[in-house]
LUMMARKOL-442794 format. One line per 10 residues: number of its first residue (from 1); their letters; for each residue z negated, x, y negated of N, C-alpha, C. Coordinates in nm, 4 decimals, always signed. Example, Ala and Ser with C-alpha at 12.3 -4.5 7.8 and 13.67 -1.06 7.14 Angstrom:
2
1) AS) -0.7800 +1.3190 +0.5690 -0.7800 +1.2300 +0.4500 -0.7800 +1.3200 +0.3300; -0.7080 +1.2850 +0.2250 -0.7140 +1.3670 +0.1060 -0.7870 +1.2900 -0.0030
This chain:
214
1) MEKIKVKGIE) +7.2674 -16.3475 -7.4455 +7.1571 -16.2700 -7.5322 +7.2285 -16.1466 -7.5923; +7.1814 -16.1309 -7.7275 +7.2198 -16.0208 -7.8083 +7.0990 -15.9453 -7.8422; +7.1160 -15.8079 -7.8551 +7.0191 -15.7231 -7.8925 +7.0515 -15.6758 -8.0328; +6.9626 -15.6829 -8.1107 +6.9522 -15.6411 -8.2590 +6.8536 -15.5423 -8.2869; +6.8823 -15.4108 -8.3165 +6.7794 -15.3076 -8.3436 +6.7732 -15.2864 -8.5227; +6.6633 -15.3002 -8.5565 +6.6211 -15.2847 -8.7005 +6.5082 -15.1949 -8.7227; +6.5444 -15.0595 -8.7730 +6.4357 -14.9750 -8.7842 +6.3322 -14.9414 -8.6518; +6.4064 -14.9449 -8.5452 +6.3244 -14.9032 -8.4328 +6.2739 -15.0182 -8.3774; +6.2885 -15.1552 -8.4265 +6.2421 -15.2612 -8.3423 +6.3645 -15.3342 -8.2873; +6.3274 -15.3657 -8.1679 +6.4322 -15.4429 -8.0847 +6.4058 -15.5963 -8.0852
11) ILKFVFNPLS) +6.4971 -15.6619 -8.1383 +6.4953 -15.8116 -8.1518 +6.5989 -15.8711 -8.0661; +6.5708 -15.9642 -7.9633 +6.6547 -16.0184 -7.8766 +6.6934 -16.1761 -7.9405; +6.8002 -16.1980 -7.9466 +6.8592 -16.3282 -7.9842 +6.9068 -16.4057 -7.8724; +6.8613 -16.5240 -7.8537 +6.9333 -16.6294 -7.7588 +6.9864 -16.7457 -7.8357; +7.0709 -16.8143 -7.7660 +7.1190 -16.9431 -7.8367 +7.1004 -17.0460 -7.7259; +7.0171 -17.1432 -7.7425 +6.9598 -17.2483 -7.6699 +7.0060 -17.3958 -7.6840; +7.0066 -17.4784 -7.6119 +7.0074 -17.6195 -7.6371 +7.1530 -17.6807 -7.6874; +7.1598 -17.7954 -7.6629 +7.2890 -17.8418 -7.7061 +7.3122 -17.8324 -7.8431; +7.2327 -17.7919 -7.9458 +7.2652 -17.7827 -8.0864 +7.2729 -17.6417 -8.1154; +7.2924 -17.5442 -8.0155 +7.3074 -17.4012 -8.0240 +7.2091 -17.3542 -8.1292
21) TNCYLINANG) +7.0786 -17.3738 -8.0973 +6.9703 -17.3168 -8.1957 +6.9272 -17.1934 -8.1578; +6.9216 -17.0796 -8.2288 +6.8863 -16.9377 -8.2224 +6.7292 -16.9250 -8.1913; +6.7006 -16.8546 -8.0815 +6.5727 -16.8227 -8.0611 +6.5490 -16.6746 -8.0534; +6.4528 -16.6158 -8.0937 +6.4244 -16.4762 -8.1236 +6.3058 -16.4218 -8.0447; +6.3186 -16.2985 -8.0067 +6.2078 -16.2314 -7.9257 +6.1753 -16.1045 -7.9417; +6.0544 -16.0570 -7.9794 +6.0411 -15.9243 -8.0032 +5.9059 -15.8859 -7.9022; +5.9263 -15.7761 -7.8382 +5.8358 -15.7185 -7.7512 +5.7894 -15.5879 -7.8210; +5.6446 -15.5663 -7.8278 +5.6150 -15.4308 -7.8729 +5.4406 -15.4351 -7.8624; +5.4213 -15.3116 -7.8075 +5.2611 -15.2645 -7.8091 +5.1793 -15.3813 -7.7464; +5.1973 -15.4434 -7.6545 +5.1245 -15.5318 -7.5956 +5.1228 -15.6734 -7.6489
31) YSIVVDPSNM) +5.2124 -15.7081 -7.7392 +5.2321 -15.8599 -7.7785 +5.3885 -15.8792 -7.7828; +5.3874 -16.0135 -7.7793 +5.5304 -16.0593 -7.7898 +5.5396 -16.1756 -7.8972; +5.6556 -16.1641 -7.9580 +5.6590 -16.2886 -8.0660 +5.7897 -16.3607 -8.0428; +5.7878 -16.4770 -8.0272 +5.8802 -16.5709 -8.0176 +5.9126 -16.6557 -8.1581; +6.0318 -16.6563 -8.2278 +6.0440 -16.7357 -8.3272 +6.1478 -16.8380 -8.2836; +6.1024 -16.9751 -8.2964 +6.1811 -17.0990 -8.2668 +6.2155 -17.0910 -8.1230; +6.1176 -17.1261 -8.0368 +6.1595 -17.1441 -7.8879 +6.2447 -17.2710 -7.8570; +6.3471 -17.2407 -7.8627 +6.4717 -17.3582 -7.8546 +6.5207 -17.3840 -7.7023; +6.4414 -17.3143 -7.6182 +6.4731 -17.3303 -7.4682 +6.4550 -17.4876 -7.4387; +6.5317 -17.5297 -7.3634 +6.5103 -17.6846 -7.3224 +6.5406 -17.6785 -7.1659
41) SDYETEELVH) +6.6319 -17.6320 -7.1210 +6.6538 -17.6421 -6.9780 +6.5849 -17.5284 -6.8943; +6.5676 -17.5590 -6.7522 +6.5096 -17.4526 -6.6744 +6.5594 -17.3258 -6.7016; +6.7156 -17.3122 -6.6720 +6.7804 -17.2066 -6.6965 +6.7466 -17.1275 -6.8258; +6.7407 -17.1947 -6.9290 +6.7103 -17.1253 -7.0668 +6.5620 -17.0599 -7.0491; +6.4795 -17.1452 -7.0172 +6.3385 -17.1055 -6.9926 +6.3391 -16.9777 -6.9133; +6.3874 -16.9802 -6.7861 +6.3926 -16.8692 -6.7101 +6.4493 -16.7383 -6.7636; +6.5471 -16.7492 -6.8581 +6.6245 -16.6441 -6.9320 +6.5271 -16.5789 -7.0179; +6.4567 -16.6788 -7.0961 +6.3572 -16.6306 -7.2024 +6.2284 -16.5664 -7.1316; +6.1641 -16.6423 -7.0290 +6.0421 -16.5877 -6.9991 +6.0807 -16.4528 -6.9217; +6.1941 -16.4242 -6.8522 +6.2287 -16.3043 -6.7803 +6.2209 -16.2004 -6.8903
51) EIRNPNLYIF) +6.2560 -16.2170 -7.0036 +6.2441 -16.1105 -7.1162 +6.1188 -16.0960 -7.1849; +6.0197 -16.2030 -7.1788 +5.8893 -16.1766 -7.2487 +5.8072 -16.0732 -7.1578; +5.7638 -15.9547 -7.2260 +5.6847 -15.8622 -7.1470 +5.5353 -15.8762 -7.1622; +5.4801 -15.9609 -7.2474 +5.3442 -15.9578 -7.2709 +5.2843 -16.0981 -7.2767; +5.1607 -16.1351 -7.2093 +5.1315 -16.2549 -7.2243 +5.0501 -16.2904 -7.3546; +5.0273 -16.1890 -7.4366 +4.9656 -16.2190 -7.5762 +5.0930 -16.2549 -7.6542; +5.1127 -16.3824 -7.6881 +5.2376 -16.4539 -7.7301 +5.2045 -16.5275 -7.8677; +5.2780 -16.4936 -7.9484 +5.2731 -16.5669 -8.0740 +5.4145 -16.6342 -8.0887; +5.4033 -16.7831 -8.1142 +5.4978 -16.8520 -8.1101 +5.5232 -16.9078 -8.2598; +5.6154 -16.8667 -8.3303 +5.6303 -16.8998 -8.4768 +5.7451 -17.0134 -8.4866
61) NTHGHFDHIV) +5.7047 -17.1373 -8.5377 +5.8131 -17.2335 -8.5730 +5.8410 -17.2158 -8.7192; +5.9565 -17.1905 -8.7465 +6.0210 -17.1995 -8.8884 +6.0069 -17.3184 -8.9502; +6.0201 -17.4360 -8.8708 +5.9926 -17.5687 -8.9470 +5.9757 -17.6467 -8.7898; +5.9743 -17.7791 -8.8252 +5.9230 -17.8766 -8.7267 +6.0313 -17.9437 -8.6669; +6.1554 -17.9290 -8.6606 +6.2631 -18.0076 -8.5948 +6.2717 -17.9917 -8.4619; +6.3187 -18.0810 -8.3697 +6.2612 -18.0770 -8.2348 +6.3661 -17.9383 -8.1577; +6.4785 -17.9280 -8.2176 +6.5405 -17.8309 -8.1466 +6.4845 -17.6755 -8.1573; +6.3942 -17.6632 -8.2667 +6.3298 -17.5380 -8.2777 +6.1731 -17.5289 -8.2308; +6.1295 -17.6435 -8.1877 +6.0115 -17.6415 -8.1375 +5.9862 -17.6992 -7.9713; +6.1146 -17.7279 -7.9192 +6.1110 -17.7650 -7.7829 +6.0491 -17.7095 -7.6862
71) GNGILKKFYA) +6.0603 -17.5649 -7.6991 +6.0005 -17.4665 -7.6006 +5.8544 -17.4325 -7.6113; +5.7954 -17.4955 -7.7184 +5.6469 -17.4735 -7.7383 +5.5514 -17.5022 -7.6233; +5.5665 -17.6228 -7.5781 +5.4948 -17.6627 -7.4749 +5.5144 -17.5892 -7.3252; +5.6408 -17.5686 -7.3175 +5.6806 -17.4940 -7.1969 +5.6332 -17.3582 -7.2059; +5.6281 -17.2977 -7.3195 +5.5869 -17.1519 -7.3118 +5.4146 -17.1530 -7.3146; +5.3778 -17.2652 -7.3650 +5.2049 -17.2673 -7.3458 +5.1743 -17.2769 -7.1989; +5.2535 -17.3359 -7.1174 +5.2470 -17.3665 -6.9718 +5.2360 -17.2177 -6.9055; +5.3229 -17.1320 -6.9314 +5.3336 -17.0008 -6.8968 +5.2207 -16.8941 -6.9549; +5.2014 -16.9201 -7.0905 +5.1183 -16.8334 -7.1474 +5.0071 -16.9130 -7.2114; +4.8971 -16.9355 -7.1518 +4.7960 -17.0228 -7.1835 +4.7209 -16.9922 -7.3192
81) NSKIVIHKND) +4.7287 -16.8533 -7.3319 +4.6717 -16.8087 -7.4681 +4.7632 -16.7901 -7.5800; +4.8822 -16.8329 -7.5742 +4.9639 -16.8239 -7.6695 +4.9450 -16.8914 -7.8150; +4.9732 -16.8463 -7.9114 +4.9330 -16.9123 -8.0475 +5.0599 -16.9754 -8.1051; +5.0531 -17.1042 -8.1286 +5.1807 -17.1615 -8.2159 +5.1459 -17.1636 -8.3549; +5.2301 -17.1140 -8.4375 +5.1983 -17.1077 -8.5673 +5.3143 -17.1883 -8.6489; +5.2745 -17.2630 -8.7531 +5.3636 -17.3446 -8.8255 +5.2940 -17.3703 -8.9562; +5.3921 -17.4019 -9.0611 +5.3308 -17.4557 -9.1960 +5.2542 -17.5863 -9.1898; +5.1373 -17.5825 -9.2539 +5.0802 -17.7151 -9.2579 +5.1574 -17.8505 -9.2997; +5.2542 -17.8218 -9.3795 +5.3335 -17.9647 -9.4151 +5.4146 -18.0000 -9.2910; +5.4638 -17.9106 -9.2050 +5.5442 -17.9640 -9.0943 +5.4662 -17.9825 -8.9546
91) SEMLLDPNKN) +5.3100 -17.9539 -8.9806 +5.2422 -17.9489 -8.8633 +5.2442 -18.0993 -8.7552; +5.2472 -18.2149 -8.8348 +5.2518 -18.3435 -8.7616 +5.4015 -18.3612 -8.7065; +5.4841 -18.2724 -8.7480 +5.6190 -18.2989 -8.6751 +5.6024 -18.2563 -8.5317; +5.5375 -18.1683 -8.4915 +5.5110 -18.1235 -8.3451 +5.4778 -18.2383 -8.2780; +5.3975 -18.3474 -8.3098 +5.3245 -18.4370 -8.2274 +5.4228 -18.5833 -8.2514; +5.5142 -18.5851 -8.3073 +5.5664 -18.7202 -8.3526 +5.7202 -18.7080 -8.3361; +5.7715 -18.7645 -8.2398 +5.9265 -18.7573 -8.2141 +6.0116 -18.8138 -8.3033; +5.9572 -18.9228 -8.3967 +6.0250 -18.9597 -8.5129 +6.0413 -18.8614 -8.6135; +5.9347 -18.7963 -8.6498 +5.9175 -18.6999 -8.7521 +6.0127 -18.5799 -8.7064; +5.9918 -18.5298 -8.5890 +6.0871 -18.4142 -8.5414 +6.2244 -18.4397 -8.5042
101) KSYIAGIEII) +6.2548 -18.5643 -8.5234 +6.3935 -18.6232 -8.5010 +6.4443 -18.6098 -8.3713; +6.3563 -18.6002 -8.2476 +6.4050 -18.5922 -8.1340 +6.4514 -18.7315 -8.0988; +6.4071 -18.8134 -8.1481 +6.4535 -18.9622 -8.1187 +6.6169 -18.9762 -8.1530; +6.6634 -18.8982 -8.2357 +6.8030 -18.9064 -8.2782 +6.8840 -18.8668 -8.1273; +6.8338 -18.7594 -8.0496 +6.8912 -18.7354 -7.9364 +6.8644 -18.7910 -7.8346; +6.7905 -18.9066 -7.8399 +6.7568 -18.9935 -7.7339 +6.6368 -18.9333 -7.6392; +6.5632 -18.8365 -7.6869 +6.4619 -18.7779 -7.5985 +6.3433 -18.7832 -7.6780; +6.2304 -18.7612 -7.6270 +6.0959 -18.7506 -7.6832 +6.0454 -18.6177 -7.6574; +6.0457 -18.5435 -7.7801 +5.9760 -18.4012 -7.7801 +5.8480 -18.4008 -7.8386; +5.7416 -18.3687 -7.7793 +5.6134 -18.3757 -7.8411 +5.5557 -18.2209 -7.7907
111) SPPPDIEIEE) +5.5161 -18.1472 -7.8932 +5.4658 -18.0322 -7.8727 +5.3042 -18.0281 -7.8799; +5.2467 -17.9110 -7.8212 +5.0878 -17.9094 -7.8290 +5.0844 -17.9055 -7.9709; +4.9652 -17.9191 -8.0250 +4.9302 -17.8935 -8.1620 +4.9153 -17.7561 -8.2025; +4.9429 -17.7266 -8.3335 +4.9419 -17.5796 -8.3775 +4.8011 -17.5214 -8.3691; +4.8074 -17.3871 -8.3541 +4.6828 -17.3011 -8.3186 +4.6556 -17.2477 -8.4534; +4.7594 -17.2118 -8.5290 +4.7487 -17.1711 -8.6558 +4.8496 -17.2333 -8.7529; +4.7795 -17.3095 -8.8717 +4.8710 -17.3543 -8.9636 +4.8651 -17.2760 -9.1001; +4.9955 -17.2503 -9.1508 +5.0103 -17.1724 -9.2535 +5.0085 -17.2435 -9.3854; +4.9208 -17.2133 -9.4827 +4.9231 -17.2828 -9.6083 +4.9902 -17.1936 -9.7254; +4.9357 -17.0789 -9.7275 +4.9865 -16.9960 -9.8336 +5.0563 -16.8892 -9.7791
121) ETEYLICGIN) +5.1236 -16.8061 -9.8663 +5.1797 -16.6852 -9.8212 +5.0740 -16.5959 -9.7430; +5.1206 -16.5416 -9.6142 +5.0356 -16.4934 -9.5404 +5.0809 -16.3556 -9.4543; +4.9953 -16.2487 -9.4293 +5.0645 -16.1409 -9.3632 +5.0049 -16.1357 -9.2292; +5.0774 -16.1093 -9.1260 +5.0337 -16.0706 -8.9860 +5.0687 -15.9351 -8.9584; +4.9803 -15.8760 -8.8909 +5.0121 -15.7335 -8.8334 +5.0089 -15.7593 -8.6849; +5.1128 -15.7729 -8.6085 +5.1323 -15.7986 -8.4772 +5.2044 -15.7044 -8.3982; +5.1548 -15.6554 -8.2945 +5.2061 -15.5375 -8.2215 +5.2666 -15.4521 -8.3107; +5.1908 -15.3885 -8.4002 +5.2337 -15.2939 -8.4929 +5.3432 -15.3269 -8.5996; +5.3712 -15.4483 -8.6023 +5.4941 -15.5020 -8.6878 +5.4147 -15.5784 -8.7935; +5.4549 -15.5544 -8.9089 +5.3924 -15.6233 -9.0296 +5.5036 -15.7411 -9.0584
131) LKIIHTPGHT) +5.4384 -15.8562 -9.0695 +5.5191 -15.9912 -9.0818 +5.4618 -16.0619 -9.2105; +5.5448 -16.0925 -9.3026 +5.5108 -16.1687 -9.4259 +5.5517 -16.3036 -9.3943; +5.4711 -16.4244 -9.4002 +5.5093 -16.5444 -9.3868 +5.5226 -16.6256 -9.5339; +5.6428 -16.6690 -9.5720 +5.6529 -16.7267 -9.6949 +5.7068 -16.8690 -9.6977; +5.6613 -16.9604 -9.7836 +5.6747 -17.0994 -9.7585 +5.8292 -17.1051 -9.8527; +5.9225 -17.1479 -9.7595 +6.0720 -17.1777 -9.8274 +6.1135 -17.3242 -9.7898; +6.0452 -17.4082 -9.8757 +6.0768 -17.5479 -9.8527 +6.2127 -17.5990 -9.9044; +6.2555 -17.7161 -9.8433 +6.3760 -17.7696 -9.8749 +6.4573 -17.8363 -9.7497; +6.4695 -17.7567 -9.6482 +6.5285 -17.8118 -9.5216 +6.4202 -17.9144 -9.4647; +6.2871 -17.8653 -9.4751 +6.1763 -17.9423 -9.4613 +6.0752 -17.9113 -9.5580
141) KGSISIIGDN) +5.9726 -17.9884 -9.5619 +5.8619 -17.9489 -9.6609 +5.7669 -17.8339 -9.6236; +5.7888 -17.8077 -9.4978 +5.6925 -17.6873 -9.4485 +5.7934 -17.5755 -9.3873; +5.9092 -17.5619 -9.4168 +5.9897 -17.4583 -9.3742 +5.9398 -17.3322 -9.4292; +5.9350 -17.2348 -9.3340 +5.9070 -17.0867 -9.3716 +6.0220 -16.9951 -9.3499; +5.9707 -16.8822 -9.3909 +6.0780 -16.7685 -9.3578 +5.9665 -16.6512 -9.3350; +6.0239 -16.5507 -9.2301 +5.9223 -16.4667 -9.1896 +5.9958 -16.3200 -9.2165; +5.9478 -16.2525 -9.3195 +5.9804 -16.1195 -9.3714 +5.9231 -16.0045 -9.2730; +5.9987 -15.9263 -9.2079 +5.9670 -15.7963 -9.1560 +6.0278 -15.6786 -9.2270; +6.0288 -15.5588 -9.1444 +6.0753 -15.4464 -9.2225 +6.2265 -15.4402 -9.2167; +6.3073 -15.4927 -9.3386 +6.4229 -15.4989 -9.3400 +6.4946 -15.6092 -9.2506
151) FVFTGDTLLQ) +6.4127 -15.7147 -9.2110 +6.4881 -15.8104 -9.1542 +6.4034 -15.9479 -9.1852; +6.4755 -16.0674 -9.1906 +6.4004 -16.1943 -9.2200 +6.4655 -16.2890 -9.1127; +6.3521 -16.3702 -9.0713 +6.3843 -16.5008 -9.0001 +6.3867 -16.6145 -9.0937; +6.5074 -16.6854 -9.1151 +6.5111 -16.7776 -9.2184 +6.5249 -16.9161 -9.1675; +6.5263 -16.9343 -9.0460 +6.5285 -17.0821 -8.9795 +6.6496 -17.1418 -9.0282; +6.6260 -17.2791 -9.0711 +6.7418 -17.3300 -9.1310 +6.7490 -17.3528 -9.2617; +6.6792 -17.2445 -9.3423 +6.7023 -17.2455 -9.4882 +6.8066 -17.1790 -9.5278; +6.8491 -17.0675 -9.4888 +6.9618 -16.9822 -9.5198 +7.0287 -16.9361 -9.4008; +7.1633 -16.9818 -9.3906 +7.2418 -16.9333 -9.2772 +7.3813 -16.8706 -9.3194; +7.4529 -16.8196 -9.2267 +7.5827 -16.7351 -9.2765 +7.6783 -16.8098 -9.3441
161) ETVGIAKDYQ) +7.6829 -16.7924 -9.4798 +7.7732 -16.8430 -9.5772 +7.7623 -17.0074 -9.5907; +7.6244 -17.0397 -9.5505 +7.5872 -17.1715 -9.5799 +7.4453 -17.1956 -9.6085; +7.3964 -17.3338 -9.6166 +7.2546 -17.3315 -9.6214 +7.2234 -17.4629 -9.5244; +7.0897 -17.4741 -9.5109 +7.0498 -17.6033 -9.4112 +7.0696 -17.7197 -9.4977; +7.0725 -17.8330 -9.4192 +7.0902 -17.9616 -9.4823 +6.9496 -17.9909 -9.5545; +6.9550 -18.0342 -9.6596 +6.8288 -18.0728 -9.7251 +6.8249 -18.2137 -9.7982; +6.7851 -18.3181 -9.7364 +6.7869 -18.4590 -9.7768 +6.6863 -18.5482 -9.7312; +6.5829 -18.4832 -9.6714 +6.4585 -18.5392 -9.6303 +6.3806 -18.5919 -9.7148; +6.3804 -18.5572 -9.8422 +6.2870 -18.6196 -9.9405 +6.3518 -18.5923 -10.0592; +6.2852 -18.6470 -10.1760 +6.3452 -18.6350 -10.3103 +6.3425 -18.4945 -10.3612
171) NAFNELIDSI) +6.4497 -18.4511 -10.4217 +6.4793 -18.3118 -10.4582 +6.4651 -18.2071 -10.3639; +6.5028 -18.2383 -10.2422 +6.4882 -18.1440 -10.1350 +6.5943 -18.0246 -10.1475; +6.7358 -18.0625 -10.1806 +6.8181 -17.9671 -10.1911 +6.7957 -17.8809 -10.3044; +6.7559 -17.9422 -10.4249 +6.7201 -17.8388 -10.5250 +6.6080 -17.7388 -10.4930; +6.5143 -17.7866 -10.4082 +6.3962 -17.7093 -10.3768 +6.4529 -17.5991 -10.2706; +6.5393 -17.6399 -10.1776 +6.5992 -17.5328 -10.0923 +6.6727 -17.4117 -10.1699; +6.7755 -17.4561 -10.2662 +6.8375 -17.3453 -10.3239 +6.7403 -17.2716 -10.4048; +6.6293 -17.3187 -10.4597 +6.5146 -17.2334 -10.5393 +6.4516 -17.1570 -10.4452; +6.4193 -17.1973 -10.3270 +6.3680 -17.1141 -10.2248 +6.4409 -16.9914 -10.1799; +6.5751 -17.0355 -10.1755 +6.6635 -16.9039 -10.1350 +6.6824 -16.8034 -10.2404
181) KNKLLILNDE) +6.6995 -16.8640 -10.3705 +6.7230 -16.7749 -10.4817 +6.6085 -16.7025 -10.5202; +6.4802 -16.7789 -10.5169 +6.3823 -16.7029 -10.5907 +6.2857 -16.6310 -10.4800; +6.3141 -16.6560 -10.3516 +6.2198 -16.5977 -10.2497 +6.2833 -16.5248 -10.1401; +6.4366 -16.5486 -10.1154 +6.5058 -16.4736 -10.0192 +6.5977 -16.3793 -10.0814; +6.6693 -16.4069 -10.1914 +6.7602 -16.3315 -10.2644 +6.6998 -16.2012 -10.3312; +6.5760 -16.2009 -10.3538 +6.4963 -16.0852 -10.4117 +6.4883 -15.9765 -10.3222; +6.5139 -16.0064 -10.1720 +6.5255 -15.8733 -10.1043 +6.6508 -15.8193 -10.0971; +6.6327 -15.6772 -10.0728 +6.7576 -15.5873 -10.0929 +6.8839 -15.6436 -9.9919; +6.9941 -15.5799 -10.0435 +7.1189 -15.6388 -9.9975 +7.1300 -15.6079 -9.8488; +7.0483 -15.4887 -9.7804 +7.0697 -15.4613 -9.6641 +6.9840 -15.5321 -9.5725
191) FIVLPGHGEI) +6.9023 -15.6182 -9.5992 +6.7922 -15.7034 -9.5343 +6.8986 -15.7946 -9.4353; +6.8426 -15.7707 -9.2965 +6.9212 -15.8544 -9.1899 +6.8621 -15.9936 -9.1944; +6.9490 -16.0951 -9.1942 +6.9260 -16.2426 -9.1980 +6.9481 -16.2890 -9.0478; +6.8239 -16.3226 -8.9998 +6.8348 -16.3858 -8.8596 +6.8034 -16.5351 -8.8843; +6.9036 -16.6205 -8.8796 +6.9123 -16.7541 -8.9048 +6.8800 -16.8450 -8.7774; +6.8524 -16.9758 -8.8276 +6.8338 -17.0720 -8.7031 +6.9376 -17.1226 -8.6307; +7.0632 -17.1098 -8.6889 +7.1992 -17.1125 -8.6194 +7.2864 -17.0229 -8.6674; +7.4026 -16.9935 -8.5739 +7.5003 -16.9303 -8.6207 +7.4801 -16.7828 -8.6221; +7.5629 -16.6869 -8.7015 +7.5557 -16.5420 -8.6677 +7.4775 -16.5037 -8.7781; +7.4233 -16.3649 -8.7150 +7.3427 -16.2841 -8.8233 +7.4170 -16.2621 -8.9350
201) TKIGDERAFN) +7.3598 -16.2416 -9.0434 +7.4201 -16.1913 -9.1781 +7.3393 -16.0841 -9.2393; +7.3706 -16.0674 -9.3734 +7.2748 -15.9849 -9.4537 +7.2600 -16.0380 -9.6020; +7.1571 -16.0073 -9.6480 +7.1123 -16.0714 -9.7872 +7.2479 -16.0434 -9.8888; +7.3016 -15.9175 -9.8932 +7.3895 -15.8774 -9.9791 +7.5269 -15.9627 -9.9580; +7.5602 -16.0026 -9.8375 +7.6773 -16.0846 -9.8085 +7.6562 -16.2432 -9.8382; +7.5251 -16.2727 -9.8361 +7.5165 -16.4183 -9.8807 +7.5082 -16.4148 -10.0336; +7.4699 -16.3195 -10.0936 +7.4580 -16.3120 -10.2393 +7.5907 -16.3135 -10.2886; +7.6842 -16.2409 -10.2257 +7.8275 -16.2322 -10.2575 +7.9225 -16.3529 -10.2300; +7.9044 -16.4078 -10.0814 +7.9964 -16.5045 -10.0533 +7.9479 -16.6278 -10.0171; +7.8210 -16.6540 -10.0235 +7.7794 -16.7786 -9.9970 +7.8082 -16.8833 -10.1093
211) PFLN) +7.8891 -16.9727 -10.0710 +7.9264 -17.0730 -10.1780 +7.8310 -17.1691 -10.2522; +7.7249 -17.1691 -10.1860 +7.6044 -17.2471 -10.2396 +7.5200 -17.1780 -10.3380; +7.5353 -17.0550 -10.3363 +7.4564 -16.9627 -10.4163 +7.5070 -16.9119 -10.5430; +7.6368 -16.9498 -10.5619 +7.7171 -16.8862 -10.6702 +7.7378 -17.0033 -10.7877
């Protein structure tokens, strides 16, 4: 587990499951936020649940691939009132192992259905933290990024010095690059990028060094 502090907010980063998928946790003011619960094993779940401080839990899925949603149902068992949030375009992936690609790994991942479906740009004030949810399609049709105060969760859209795979539908890669350039790179250089895989980076570093964006 890694601790990241951004303007007084502590974000915990975990790396879970065989695909080394990043999971993030914020605890504050009676609420907890989990972004991409990738916990798959009992040990991983124990590690994550040990750090969750509040039963009022929001679960954000940046997209519907199985390695980012595998912990949805597990957390729902621990926190019955938790809310799963995903973009409408990816909501069917929660319930379909073919669409969420768990079949590739030889397993069947079926998540509970979403409690909240994002359709347009939305803002949430949770535990005193303002989060703006923006639609950043390309990796999947319903990929989202979550913007806080000087940090952004980018899922598999923008990674350190690379970008997510985008080939699931026609023109997906162009849409991915458009999402990054027109919705993420407009953030200031010091914004902390919290990606779905790999190391944490900054918007300025990706603007300067990411070969897919030059």
